[in-house]
C-alpha positions as CSV (number, residue, x, y, z in Angstrom):
1,X,-118.4,-107.3,130.1
2,X,-118.5,-110.4,129.9
3,X,-116.1,-110.8,126.8
4,X,-115.7,-114.2,125.0
5,X,-112.9,-115.2,122.8
6,X,-113.9,-117.9,120.8
7,X,-110.8,-119.3,118.1
8,X,-110.7,-122.7,116.1
9,X,-108.8,-125.7,115.5
10,X,-107.9,-128.0,112.1
11,X,-109.4,-125.9,109.4
12,X,-106.4,-126.8,106.9
13,X,-106.4,-131.1,108.0
14,X,-107.7,-133.7,105.7
15,X,-108.6,-135.6,108.4
16,X,-110.1,-135.0,111.7
17,X,-113.3,-132.9,113.1
18,X,-112.6,-128.8,113.3
19,X,-112.4,-128.3,116.8
20,X,-114.0,-124.6,118.5
21,X,-113.2,-122.9,121.8
22,X,-115.3,-120.2,123.7
23,X,-114.1,-118.9,127.0
24,X,-114.6,-115.9,129.3
25,X,-111.6,-115.5,131.6
26,X,-112.3,-114.1,135.1
27,X,-108.8,-112.2,135.1
28,X,-105.8,-112.8,132.5
29,X,-103.8,-116.0,133.3
30,X,-99.7,-115.4,132.9
31,X,-98.3,-117.6,129.8
32,X,-101.4,-116.9,127.2
33,X,-100.4,-117.2,123.4
34,X,-101.1,-118.6,119.7
35,X,-101.7,-122.2,120.9
36,X,-99.0,-122.3,117.8
37,X,-96.1,-120.4,119.1
38,X,-96.5,-122.6,122.4
39,X,-95.0,-126.3,122.9
40,X,-97.1,-128.8,123.7
41,X,-96.3,-129.1,127.6
42,X,-96.5,-125.2,127.8
43,X,-100.1,-125.6,125.8
44,X,-101.2,-128.8,128.2
45,X,-100.0,-126.8,131.8
46,X,-102.5,-123.6,130.5
47,X,-105.1,-126.2,129.8
48,X,-105.4,-127.2,133.6
49,X,-105.1,-122.8,134.3
50,X,-107.7,-122.2,132.0
51,X,-110.2,-124.4,132.7
52,X,-109.7,-123.8,136.8
53,X,-109.4,-119.9,137.0
54,X,-112.2,-119.1,133.5
55,X,-115.8,-117.8,134.6
56,X,-116.5,-120.1,131.8
57,X,-115.9,-122.3,128.9
58,X,-116.7,-124.8,126.2
59,X,-115.0,-127.4,123.4
60,X,-116.9,-128.5,120.4
61,X,-116.0,-130.9,117.8
62,X,-117.7,-130.5,114.5
63,X,-117.4,-133.8,113.1
64,X,-115.5,-134.9,109.1
65,X,-119.4,-135.8,107.8
66,X,-121.0,-132.5,108.8
67,X,-117.5,-130.4,106.8
68,X,-118.1,-132.7,103.7
69,X,-122.1,-131.8,103.8
70,X,-121.8,-128.1,104.4
71,X,-118.1,-127.2,104.0
72,X,-114.7,-125.7,106.0
73,X,-116.5,-122.6,106.3
74,X,-119.5,-123.0,107.5
75,X,-119.2,-125.8,109.7
76,X,-116.5,-123.7,111.7
77,X,-118.7,-121.0,111.8
78,X,-121.5,-123.5,113.3
79,X,-118.8,-124.7,115.7
80,X,-118.0,-120.7,116.7
81,X,-122.4,-120.9,117.3
82,X,-122.2,-124.1,119.6
83,X,-119.5,-123.4,121.4
84,X,-120.7,-120.0,123.0
85,X,-124.0,-121.3,123.3
86,X,-122.8,-124.3,125.2
87,X,-121.0,-122.0,127.8
88,X,-122.5,-121.4,131.1
89,X,-122.5,-117.7,131.1
90,X,-123.9,-115.5,128.3
91,X,-121.2,-113.5,126.9
92,X,-122.3,-109.7,126.3
93,X,-119.7,-109.5,123.7
94,X,-117.6,-111.9,121.8
95,X,-114.3,-112.0,120.4
96,X,-113.3,-113.7,117.1
97,X,-110.4,-114.4,116.0
98,X,-109.8,-114.4,112.4
99,X,-112.0,-112.1,109.3
100,X,-115.4,-113.5,109.8
101,X,-117.9,-114.1,112.4
102,X,-121.1,-115.7,112.7
103,X,-124.5,-114.7,113.7
104,X,-124.5,-114.1,117.3
105,X,-127.1,-112.4,119.8
106,X,-124.7,-110.3,121.3
107,X,-122.1,-108.1,119.6
108,X,-119.1,-110.0,118.3
109,X,-116.0,-109.0,116.4
110,X,-113.5,-110.7,114.5
111,X,-110.0,-110.0,115.2
112,X,-107.2,-110.9,113.1
113,X,-104.5,-112.6,114.7
114,X,-106.9,-112.1,117.6
115,X,-105.3,-115.3,119.0
116,X,-101.9,-113.6,120.1
117,X,-103.2,-110.4,121.2
118,X,-106.1,-111.3,122.8
119,X,-106.4,-112.9,126.0
120,X,-109.6,-115.0,125.6
121,X,-109.1,-115.4,122.3
122,X,-105.6,-117.2,123.0
123,X,-107.3,-119.4,125.9
124,X,-110.1,-120.5,123.2
125,X,-107.1,-121.5,121.1
126,X,-105.5,-123.7,123.4
127,X,-108.0,-125.7,124.6
128,X,-109.3,-125.8,121.1
129,X,-106.0,-127.0,120.3
130,X,-105.2,-129.0,122.5
131,X,-108.3,-131.1,122.8
132,X,-108.4,-131.6,118.8
133,X,-104.6,-132.8,119.3
134,X,-105.7,-135.2,122.1
135,X,-108.8,-136.8,119.7
136,X,-106.0,-137.1,117.1
137,X,-104.2,-139.2,119.4
138,X,-107.2,-141.5,120.0
139,X,-107.4,-141.6,116.6
140,X,-104.2,-143.0,115.9
141,X,-104.7,-145.8,118.4
142,X,-107.7,-147.2,116.1
143,X,-105.8,-146.4,112.5
144,X,-102.0,-146.4,113.4
145,X,-101.2,-146.4,109.4
146,X,-101.8,-143.4,109.3
147,X,-99.9,-141.4,111.5
148,X,-102.4,-139.0,113.1
149,X,-100.4,-138.9,116.3
150,X,-97.6,-137.1,114.6
151,X,-99.5,-134.7,111.7
152,X,-102.7,-134.8,113.8
153,X,-104.2,-134.7,110.5
154,X,-102.8,-132.0,107.9
155,X,-101.1,-132.6,104.9
156,X,-97.9,-133.8,105.2
157,X,-95.9,-136.2,103.0
158,X,-96.4,-139.0,105.7
159,X,-99.9,-138.7,105.5
160,X,-100.5,-138.4,102.0
161,X,-97.8,-141.0,101.4
162,X,-100.5,-143.7,104.0
163,X,-103.2,-142.2,102.5
164,X,-102.5,-143.4,99.2
165,X,-101.3,-146.8,100.3
166,X,-104.6,-147.0,102.4
167,X,-107.0,-145.4,100.7
168,X,-109.1,-142.5,102.8
169,X,-110.0,-144.2,106.3
170,X,-114.2,-142.6,108.1
171,X,-111.9,-140.1,109.5
172,X,-110.6,-138.0,106.5
173,X,-112.4,-135.4,104.8
174,X,-113.9,-136.6,101.3
175,X,-115.0,-132.9,100.3
176,X,-111.0,-132.0,100.8
177,X,-108.9,-131.9,97.0
178,X,-106.3,-134.3,98.0
179,X,-108.7,-136.7,99.8
180,X,-111.3,-136.4,96.9
181,X,-108.4,-136.9,93.9
182,X,-107.7,-140.6,95.7
183,X,-111.5,-141.5,96.0
184,X,-111.8,-140.4,92.0
185,X,-108.9,-142.4,90.9
186,X,-109.9,-145.3,93.4
187,X,-113.0,-145.2,90.8
188,X,-110.9,-144.9,87.2
């Protein structure tokens, strides 16, 4: 049975896209785990292994504008659908990290903590996080004052101070409370 693992990276940050990956593995790859438990070096080494040995894989980015338009939950569900549709093979079953799945044309199951339990979901977790982290490093080149290369868009003290000092940029999620509140303060 062809099983696709699906996971996302970047639901919580104040900036950048939510990134979703889908992976259909041919066989287990040593070292797969929840991407958050792996060092960046280990993740990057596994990205090459996953891309070389997976039967199919995809990565999609749902941009800030869409997140602000439909909300982060709906943007994540949309990303999951797009990632599965972008696979070069059609899976017979989809396993999603988390407690909810969007509508798919085949059976789907949500698995809480799946990124640490199911190899295909772990692989998707690693591809999504690595791709999103790379985008945030690229954003840093254009907007170094925010420190995107360090915090990857998460609401750290450093990031909140940078937004306070510089105002939000085009990569900030204006619907997220800290950014929305700063924008409201600018209007007063």
